[in-house]
C-alpha positions in Angstrom: 185.0 51.1 98.5 183.2 52.7 95.6 181.1 55.8 96.8 180.2 57.1 93.1 176.9 58.6 92.5 176.2 56.6 89.1 173.2 58.7 86.9 169.7 57.4 86.2 169.5 54.0 85.6 167.1 52.3 82.7 164.4 50.1 84.9 166.0 47.0 82.9 169.3 48.3 84.2 168.4 48.2 87.7 166.2 45.3 87.9 169.7 43.3 86.4 172.0 45.1 89.6 169.5 44.2 91.8 168.9 40.3 90.6 172.7 39.8 91.0 172.7 40.9 94.5 170.1 37.6 95.6 170.1 34.0 95.5 167.8 31.4 97.2 168.4 31.8 101.3 169.2 28.6 102.9 166.1 26.2 103.3 164.9 25.2 106.9 162.3 23.3 108.1 159.1 24.5 110.1 156.2 23.1 111.7 153.8 22.2 108.8 150.9 25.1 110.8 154.3 27.9 110.5 154.5 27.0 106.7 151.5 29.0 105.7 152.5 31.4 103.2 155.9 29.9 103.0 157.9 28.8 99.5 158.5 25.5 99.6 162.1 24.4 99.2 161.5 21.0 98.2 159.1 19.3 96.6 156.4 17.8 99.0 155.5 13.9 98.6 152.6 12.2 100.3 153.8 9.6 102.5 151.5 7.2 102.6 147.9 6.6 99.9 144.7 8.3 100.9 142.6 6.7 102.0 144.5 3.6 102.7 142.1 1.6 101.8 139.3 1.2 100.2 136.0 3.2 102.1 132.2 3.7 101.4 130.8 6.8 100.2 127.3 5.7 102.0 125.3 3.4 104.1 124.8 0.6 101.7 126.3 -3.0 101.5 130.2 -3.8 100.8 129.7 -6.8 97.6 131.3 -7.7 95.0 130.0 -6.0 91.9 130.2 -9.0 89.7 128.1 -11.0 91.9 125.0 -8.3 90.7 125.0 -9.1 86.8 121.8 -9.2 86.2 119.6 -8.9 89.4 116.5 -7.2 89.6 113.6 -7.9 91.7 111.9 -10.1 89.8 115.3 -12.0 89.1 117.1 -11.8 92.2 120.5 -12.1 92.4 122.6 -14.7 95.1 125.9 -13.0 96.4 128.8 -15.6 96.8 130.3 -13.8 99.5 128.0 -13.0 102.2 128.1 -9.1 101.7 128.6 -6.7 104.7 126.7 -3.6 105.9 129.0 -0.5 106.1 128.2 3.1 107.0 129.8 5.5 105.0 133.3 6.0 105.4 133.5 2.8 107.1 136.5 0.4 105.4 135.6 -1.8 102.9 136.0 -5.8 103.3 138.8 -6.9 101.1 136.6 -8.8 98.8 134.1 -6.3 98.1 134.6 -4.1 95.5 131.4 -1.7 95.3 128.8 -0.4 97.7 125.4 -1.9 97.0 122.5 0.9 98.2 120.6 -0.2 100.6 117.2 -0.8 98.6 118.9 -3.1 96.2 119.3 -5.8 98.4 118.0 -7.9 102.0 118.6 -10.5 104.5 115.9 -10.7 105.5 114.3 -14.0 103.6 117.1 -16.0 105.7 119.0 -15.5 102.1 120.9 -12.5 100.8 119.1 -11.1 97.8 120.3 -8.6 95.4 117.8 -6.8 93.5 119.7 -4.6 91.6 123.4 -4.3 89.6 126.1 -2.2 90.6 129.5 -1.5 88.5 132.5 -2.4 89.9 134.0 1.0 92.2 130.6 2.6 92.6 129.6 4.2 96.1 133.3 3.8 97.3 136.2 5.5 97.6 139.4 3.6 96.0 142.6 3.5 98.3 144.9 6.0 97.0 141.8 7.9 95.0 142.9 11.1 97.0 146.5 11.0 97.6 148.5 7.8 95.7 151.8 7.2 98.1 154.5 9.5 96.6 152.1 11.8 94.7 153.6 15.5 94.7 151.6 17.9 96.9 153.3 20.8 96.2 156.3 21.1 93.9 159.5 22.9 94.9 158.7 26.8 94.4 155.2 26.6 95.5 154.0 29.2 98.0 152.1 27.0 100.2 148.6 28.2 100.9 145.4 26.7 102.9 144.4 24.6 101.0 148.2 23.1 100.9 148.5 23.1 104.6 145.0 21.7 104.9 146.4 18.4 102.6 149.6 18.3 105.1 147.7 18.0 107.9 145.5 15.3 106.2 148.4 13.4 104.9 149.8 13.9 108.9 153.0 15.3 107.1 154.4 17.6 110.4 156.9 19.3 108.8 158.0 21.2 105.4 161.6 22.4 104.3 160.9 25.7 103.2 163.0 28.8 102.6 162.1 32.3 104.4 163.8 35.0 103.5 164.4 38.1 106.2 163.6 41.5 105.5 164.3 44.2 107.6 162.0 47.8 107.4 163.8 50.9 108.5 161.8 53.6 109.0 158.0 53.0 110.1 154.7 54.8 109.1 151.9 53.4 107.0 154.1 53.0 103.8 156.8 50.7 105.9 153.5 48.5 107.1 152.3 48.1 104.1 155.8 47.0 102.5 155.6 44.7 106.0 152.2 43.1 105.0 152.8 42.8 101.1 156.4 40.8 102.0 155.1 38.4 104.8 152.6 37.5 102.0 155.7 36.4 100.2 156.5 34.2 102.6 159.2 36.6 104.6 159.8 37.4 108.1 159.9 40.7 108.6 161.0 42.9 111.3 161.2 46.8 111.5 163.5 49.9 113.1 163.4 53.9 112.7 165.7 55.4 111.0 168.1 56.2 113.5 168.7 52.8 115.3 172.2 51.3 114.9 173.1 49.1 112.0 173.9 46.2 114.0 170.7 44.1 113.3 171.0 44.3 109.5 173.4 42.0 109.3 171.0 39.2 109.5 168.8 40.7 106.7 168.8 39.1 103.8 167.3 42.3 102.2 166.9 45.9 103.9 163.9 48.2 102.4 164.5 51.7 103.7 161.2 54.0 103.7 161.8 58.1 103.0 165.7 57.6 102.6 167.2 61.0 102.9 168.6 61.0 106.4 169.8 57.0 106.0 171.0 57.4 102.2 173.9 59.7 103.6 174.7 57.4 106.4 174.7 54.2 104.5 176.9 55.5 101.7 180.1 55.0 104.6 178.8 51.2 105.0 177.3 50.5 101.2 178.7 50.0 97.5 175.9 52.2 95.7 174.4 50.6 92.4 172.2 53.3 91.5 170.5 56.1 93.6 167.4 56.9 91.2 165.8 55.3 88.0 164.0 55.7 84.9 160.9 55.0 86.0 157.5 56.8 87.1 156.9 56.9 89.8 159.3 56.1 91.9 161.8 58.5 90.6 164.3 58.3 93.4 164.1 54.6 94.1 167.8 53.5 94.8 169.9 50.5 95.4 173.1 50.1 97.2 174.6 46.5 98.7 176.2 45.8 102.2 178.9 43.2 103.2 176.3 40.9 104.4 178.6 38.0 107.0 175.1 36.8 108.5 173.9 35.4 105.0 175.6 32.9 104.1 173.9 32.5 100.4 175.8 35.6 99.8 178.3 38.1 100.9 176.3 41.3 100.0 172.9 42.0 100.8 170.8 45.0 99.1 169.3 47.7 100.4 166.5 49.5 98.3 165.5 52.9 98.9 161.8 53.5 98.6 159.9 56.9 98.7 157.1 57.6 101.0 154.5 57.6 99.2 152.3 55.1 98.5 152.5 55.2 94.5 156.5 55.1 94.7 156.3 52.1 97.0 153.7 50.3 94.6 156.2 50.7 92.0 159.1 49.9 93.8 157.5 46.6 95.1 156.1 45.8 92.0 159.0 46.1 89.6 162.1 45.8 92.1 161.2 44.6 95.6 158.8 41.5 95.1 160.7 39.9 92.2 164.0 40.0 94.9 161.7 38.4 97.3 160.9 35.4 95.0 164.3 35.2 93.8 165.3 34.9 97.7 162.6 32.3 98.5 162.7 30.4 95.8 159.6 31.2 94.3 158.5 29.7 91.0 154.4 31.1 91.3 153.5 33.4 88.6 150.9 36.6 89.1 147.5 35.9 87.4 147.4 38.1 83.5 144.5 38.8 81.4 145.3 40.5 78.0 141.6 42.6 76.8 141.4 45.8 74.9 142.3 49.4 76.6 138.7 51.4 76.9 141.1 54.8 75.8 144.4 55.2 74.9 147.7 54.8 77.0 150.3 57.8 76.7 153.4 57.2 77.7 156.8 59.8 77.2 159.7 57.7 75.8 162.9 57.4 78.1 161.0 56.1 81.1 159.2 52.7 82.3 155.6 54.1 83.2 153.3 52.3 85.7 149.8 51.8 84.2 147.0 50.8 87.1 143.8 49.0 85.4 140.7 48.7 85.8 138.7 45.8 84.9 135.1 46.4 83.1 133.1 43.4 82.2 130.9 45.2 79.5 128.3 44.1 78.0 127.9 40.6 75.8 128.8 42.8 72.1 132.0 44.6 74.2 133.1 41.9 76.3 135.9 42.3 79.4 137.8 45.6 78.8 140.9 47.2 80.8 140.3 50.6 81.7 143.5 52.6 82.5 143.0 54.5 85.8 146.8 56.4 85.9 150.0 56.2 84.0 152.9 57.2 85.9 151.9 59.8 88.2 149.5 58.0 90.1 146.8 58.9 92.7 145.8 57.0 95.9 142.4 56.6 94.2 143.8 54.9 91.6 145.6 52.7 93.7 142.4 51.9 95.3 140.3 51.1 92.3 142.8 49.4 91.1 142.5 45.4 89.6 145.5 45.2 87.6 149.1 46.8 86.6 151.0 47.5 83.2 154.4 47.9 82.5 154.7 50.4 79.7 158.3 49.7 78.1 160.8 53.2 78.1 160.9 52.5 74.2 157.6 52.7 74.3 154.8 55.5 73.6 152.2 53.3 74.9 149.0 52.2 73.3 146.0 52.9 71.2 142.6 53.0 72.3 141.1 49.4 71.7 144.6 47.5 71.7 145.0 44.3 73.5 147.4 44.7 76.5 148.2 42.1 79.2 147.4 43.8 82.9 149.3 41.5 85.7 146.5 41.2 88.3 147.4 42.6 91.7 
């Protein structure tokens, strides 16, 4: 097994090396309530039309719209079929294609009189208006949120086929807990062990994250092949990655172990640039984060040869200036910047930064 210690990798090379170790995990079926935040492994289709039949949107008279043409209080119309009074949400009779408001008709004179006209489809919700049979509720690769779960329940879909990456986090503490929470939002299952634990539980993980890895890194080298031990990015210079044989992961013969520094800014950089993209590949996710291209309020300076993470805060500004990005920190990121940031920007290793007023594209956190 190769135990060589390669030199510092570029971010682009590091991303490519990690990507080569990750493939979408095997799908599994879970109950609808348990599918929240999971990534759909296949298109989810409505099994039947919703509503199944025409429904009244308000109390009124279920009627055939053509019978109301030209009707008014001065020249009441007569219905060809006897209208039926319906309540909101009630299914309409087969002959009806509209719901006439109650004040526009009366049956008190012995004959049903229509005092106002209505167009076909008014006052009702047509069958299949909300969902047609076979219509897609969520496409494959969609991370299912609360609205998807609500629609699945309305459509009486009891389960969903999803992909759930298994993440093992070695080393607890604030950073480990934070990474676990972030991973769960991406639809992963997380388990945590301390650095003194035996390696056996790791065999069933799809990705392993090691926080503050000094002791673990030395031990892991006896079992793993190092991809890189440091990376040309700030923060997170000491982020590393190794791979281990993984017989418990049927989708791949190797599982990546990513070594993350114990400081928040190093963990944030590793999460945004390496870990989250890896998790999304494992889950087969197709979702993309929102972005905004706005002028920068000041110059962003970066050292060539190193990819640098920049945190941004959105300033709405006045009508003349419009919204802008305010750079909070680049490379060496204080915790105050993490607390106040709305978005992030990666300055490429070949770039020296951006001029004040230049349009930059921030990705929302």
